[in-house]
C-alpha positions in Angstrom: -25.0 32.9 13.3 -21.5 31.6 14.2 -19.6 29.6 11.6 -19.9 25.8 11.8 -17.0 24.3 13.8 -15.0 21.5 12.2 -16.2 18.1 13.3 -13.8 16.6 15.9 -12.2 13.4 14.7 -12.8 10.2 16.5 -9.1 9.3 16.4 -6.0 11.4 16.0 -3.7 10.4 13.1 -0.4 12.0 13.9 2.4 12.6 11.4 4.3 9.7 13.0 1.3 7.4 12.6 0.8 8.4 9.0 4.5 7.9 8.2 4.4 4.4 9.7 1.5 3.3 7.5 2.9 5.1 4.5 6.2 3.3 4.8 4.6 -0.1 5.7 2.3 0.0 2.7 5.1 1.2 0.4 7.5 -1.5 1.6 5.1 -4.4 1.1 3.1 -3.3 -2.0 5.1 -0.6 -3.8 2.1 1.8 -3.5 3.1 5.4 -2.8 0.8 7.2 -0.3 1.4 10.9 -0.6 0.2 13.5 1.8 -3.0 13.8 -0.2 -3.9 10.2 0.7 -3.9 11.0 4.4 -7.7 11.2 4.6 -8.0 7.9 2.7 -5.7 6.2 5.3 -7.7 7.7 8.1 -11.0 6.6 6.7 -10.0 3.1 5.7 -8.1 2.2 8.9 -10.3 3.9 11.5 -12.8 1.1 10.7 -10.2 -1.4 11.9 -9.6 0.6 15.1 -13.4 0.3 15.9 -13.4 -3.4 15.2 -10.5 -4.0 17.5 -11.8 -1.5 20.1 -8.6 0.5 20.0 -8.6 4.2 21.0 -5.7 5.6 19.0 -3.7 5.1 15.8 -0.6 4.8 18.0 -2.1 1.8 19.6 -3.0 0.3 16.2 0.6 0.8 15.1 1.7 -1.3 18.0 -1.0 -3.9 17.3 0.2 -4.2 13.7 3.8 -4.7 14.9 2.8 -7.5 17.3 0.3 -9.2 15.0 2.1 -8.7 11.7 1.4 -12.2 10.5 -2.4 -11.5 10.3 -2.8 -7.8 10.6 -0.6 -6.8 7.7 -3.1 -8.4 5.4 -5.9 -6.3 7.0 -4.0 -3.1 6.4 -3.3 -3.9 2.8 -6.9 -5.0 2.1 -8.1 -1.7 3.7 -5.8 0.6 1.8 -5.9 -0.9 -1.7 -8.6 0.6 -3.9 -10.9 -1.8 -5.8 -12.9 0.2 -8.4 -14.0 -2.0 -11.3 -16.9 -3.0 -13.5 -17.7 -5.4 -16.3 -16.2 -4.4 -19.7 -14.6 -1.3 -18.2 -12.7 0.6 -20.9 -14.6 -1.2 -23.6 -12.0 -0.5 -26.3 -9.6 -3.0 -24.8 -12.0 -5.9 -25.1 -12.9 -4.8 -28.7 -9.2 -4.9 -29.5 -8.8 -8.3 -27.8 -11.6 -9.7 -29.8 -10.8 -8.3 -33.2 -7.0 -8.1 -33.2 -5.2 -9.8 -30.4 -7.1 -13.1 -30.3 -7.1 -13.8 -34.1 -3.4 -13.0 -34.2 -2.6 -15.3 -31.2 -4.8 -18.0 -32.7 -2.8 -17.9 -36.0 0.6 -17.7 -34.1 -0.1 -20.5 -31.7 -1.7 -23.0 -34.1 0.9 -25.7 -33.3 0.9 -25.3 -29.5 -2.8 -24.6 -29.2 -2.1 -22.7 -26.0 -3.7 -19.4 -24.8 -2.6 -17.6 -21.6 -4.0 -14.3 -20.3 -3.2 -12.6 -17.0 -5.5 -10.1 -15.3 -3.0 -8.4 -12.8 -4.9 -6.4 -10.2 -8.2 -8.2 -11.0 -10.1 -6.7 -8.0 -13.5 -8.4 -7.5 -13.4 -10.3 -10.7 -15.3 -8.2 -13.3 -12.2 -7.8 -15.5 -11.2 -11.5 -15.8 -14.9 -12.5 -16.3 -15.1 -9.9 -19.1 -12.0 -11.4 -20.6 -13.5 -14.9 -20.4 -16.7 -13.7 -22.1 -14.7 -12.1 -24.9 -12.6 -15.3 -25.4 -15.7 -17.5 -25.3 -17.7 -15.3 -27.8 -15.0 -14.6 -30.3 -12.7 -17.6 -30.1 -15.0 -20.7 -30.3 -12.0 -23.1 -30.6 -10.8 -22.2 -27.1 -12.4 -25.3 -25.8 -10.0 -27.4 -27.9 -7.0 -25.3 -26.8 -5.1 -25.2 -23.5 -6.9 -22.0 -22.5 -6.3 -20.4 -19.0 -6.9 -17.0 -17.5 -5.0 -16.1 -14.4 -6.6 -13.5 -12.1 -4.5 -12.0 -9.3 -4.8 -9.3 -6.7 -3.0 -8.4 -3.5 -6.4 -8.2 -1.6 -7.5 -11.6 -0.3 -11.1 -10.4 0.2 -11.6 -9.4 -3.4 -10.0 -12.6 -4.6 -12.6 -14.5 -2.6 -15.4 -12.4 -4.2 -14.1 -13.1 -7.6 -13.9 -16.9 -7.0 -17.5 -16.9 -5.8 -18.7 -15.0 -8.9 -21.8 -13.6 -7.3 -22.8 -10.0 -7.8 -25.7 -7.6 -7.2 -27.8 -7.7 -10.4 -27.2 -3.9 -10.8 -23.6 -4.7 -11.7 -24.7 -6.1 -15.1 -27.2 -3.4 -16.0 -24.9 -2.1 -18.7 -24.4 -5.5 -20.3 -26.6 -6.4 -23.3 -29.6 -8.5 -22.4 -28.4 -11.3 -24.7 -25.0 -11.4 -23.0 -26.6 -11.3 -19.6 -28.8 -14.3 -20.4 -25.9 -16.2 -21.8 -23.4 -15.8 -19.0 -25.3 -15.0 -15.8 -27.7 -17.0 -13.6 -30.3 -15.0 -11.8 -30.9 -15.7 -8.2 -34.2 -16.5 -6.6 -35.6 -16.5 -3.0 -32.9 -15.3 -0.6 -30.6 -14.7 -3.6 -33.1 -12.4 -5.5 -31.5 -9.3 -6.9 -28.2 -11.2 -7.3 -26.6 -12.9 -10.3 -24.0 -15.6 -10.6 -21.4 -16.0 -13.3 -21.8 -19.1 -15.5 -19.6 -22.0 -14.5 -18.5 -22.1 -18.1 -16.6 -18.9 -17.5 -15.4 -19.8 -14.0 -13.7 -22.9 -15.3 -11.5 -20.8 -17.5 -10.1 -18.6 -14.6 -7.8 -19.3 -11.7 -8.0 -16.7 -9.0 -4.8 -16.3 -6.9 -3.6 -13.8 -4.3 -0.4 -12.2 -5.5 1.7 -9.2 -4.4 3.2 -7.7 -7.6 6.2 -6.5 -5.6 6.9 -10.1 -4.4 7.9 -13.3 -6.2 5.9 -14.5 -9.2 5.5 -18.3 -9.2 4.1 -18.4 -12.8 6.5 -19.1 -15.6 4.6 -17.9 -18.6 4.8 -17.0 -21.4 1.6 -15.0 -21.4 0.0 -13.9 -24.7 -1.9 -11.0 -23.0 -1.5 -9.1 -19.8 -4.1 -6.7 -18.4 -2.6 -4.4 -15.8 -5.1 -1.5 -15.7 -5.3 1.3 -13.1 -2.6 -0.3 -11.0 0.7 1.4 -11.8 -0.7 4.8 -11.1 -0.1 4.0 -7.4 3.6 3.3 -8.0 6.5 5.7 -8.4 8.5 5.7 -11.7 11.3 3.3 -10.6 8.7 0.8 -9.4 6.8 1.1 -12.7 9.9 0.6 -14.7 10.8 -2.6 -12.8 7.2 -3.9 -13.1 7.0 -3.3 -16.8 10.3 -5.0 -17.3 9.0 -8.1 -15.4 5.9 -8.1 -17.6 8.0 -8.0 -20.7 10.0 -11.0 -19.4 6.8 -13.0 -19.0 5.1 -11.9 -22.3 5.5 -13.9 -25.4 7.2 -12.1 -28.3 4.7 -9.6 -29.7 2.4 -10.2 -26.7 -0.1 -7.5 -25.7 -0.2 -5.3 -22.6 -3.3 -3.3 -21.7 -3.0 -0.5 -19.2 -5.4 2.0 -17.6 -6.9 5.1 -19.2 -4.6 7.4 -17.3 -1.5 5.3 -17.5 1.5 5.3 -19.9 4.7 3.4 -20.5 6.4 6.6 -21.7 9.7 7.0 -20.1 9.4 3.7 -18.1 10.0 1.0 -20.7 11.7 0.6 -24.1 10.5 -3.0 -24.5 7.0 -2.1 -25.7 5.6 -0.1 -28.6 2.3 1.8 -28.4 -0.1 0.4 -31.0 -3.4 1.9 -29.8 -5.0 3.9 -27.0 -3.3 2.4 -23.8 -2.5 -0.7 -25.8 1.1 -1.9 -26.0 2.9 -4.7 -27.8 6.1 -6.3 -26.6 8.9 -5.7 -29.1 10.0 -9.1 -30.4 
């Protein structure tokens, strides 16, 4: 029996095409697309070629050039990875509840102000997990100026987060008590879906934001979550980003990063105080 022949690709992604998208994404997002991401680029962008009824990546490069005001967003939305879940990396939320929030509450007694930023919030599970933690462990938050900012470069996931509607399987790992308290179960056409409680939604402002661009918020933030984001950036970009975070964090504010991320060699303005938990040096 002859060996199976490799499946012929629907479109050809030439070196020139790949370089174009690698440079375009790098320029606008800071994300580094190495050669090992070639298949990802093909898989994500070939869908767009089909939607536009184009026959080659070369044609799509030209299309992006002539429709940059709208198509650049489509490219970025397609390339950025959005993998998340409620209470992902649980130890961060345990630390927020037992250490960070009590300390912030004691420190900000006079201002009665709490600010948390979820940078790279994806479809909203992270900021809603933060909001649940705040509501459950900081009952006085209603009497404080409490806001959670949730940002992402992808406009589609921001829209999903604002809506706050998810398949009910997404909360299967949440305790039944927590699920009853913070989620509304759909009926009829919305069966098998849940909606986040408005009490949580009112704490969060979702905004589209490119971390490589200008930041309109002034801070200071007490806590920043930036998890599984900087792994896509090179070291100089990471160093610049962490420096900007330090500028926006209150003295001794907290920074949570992803399980495979580290500030080692990229910032001297933070100290490691726990597993992927950093504190800004005052």
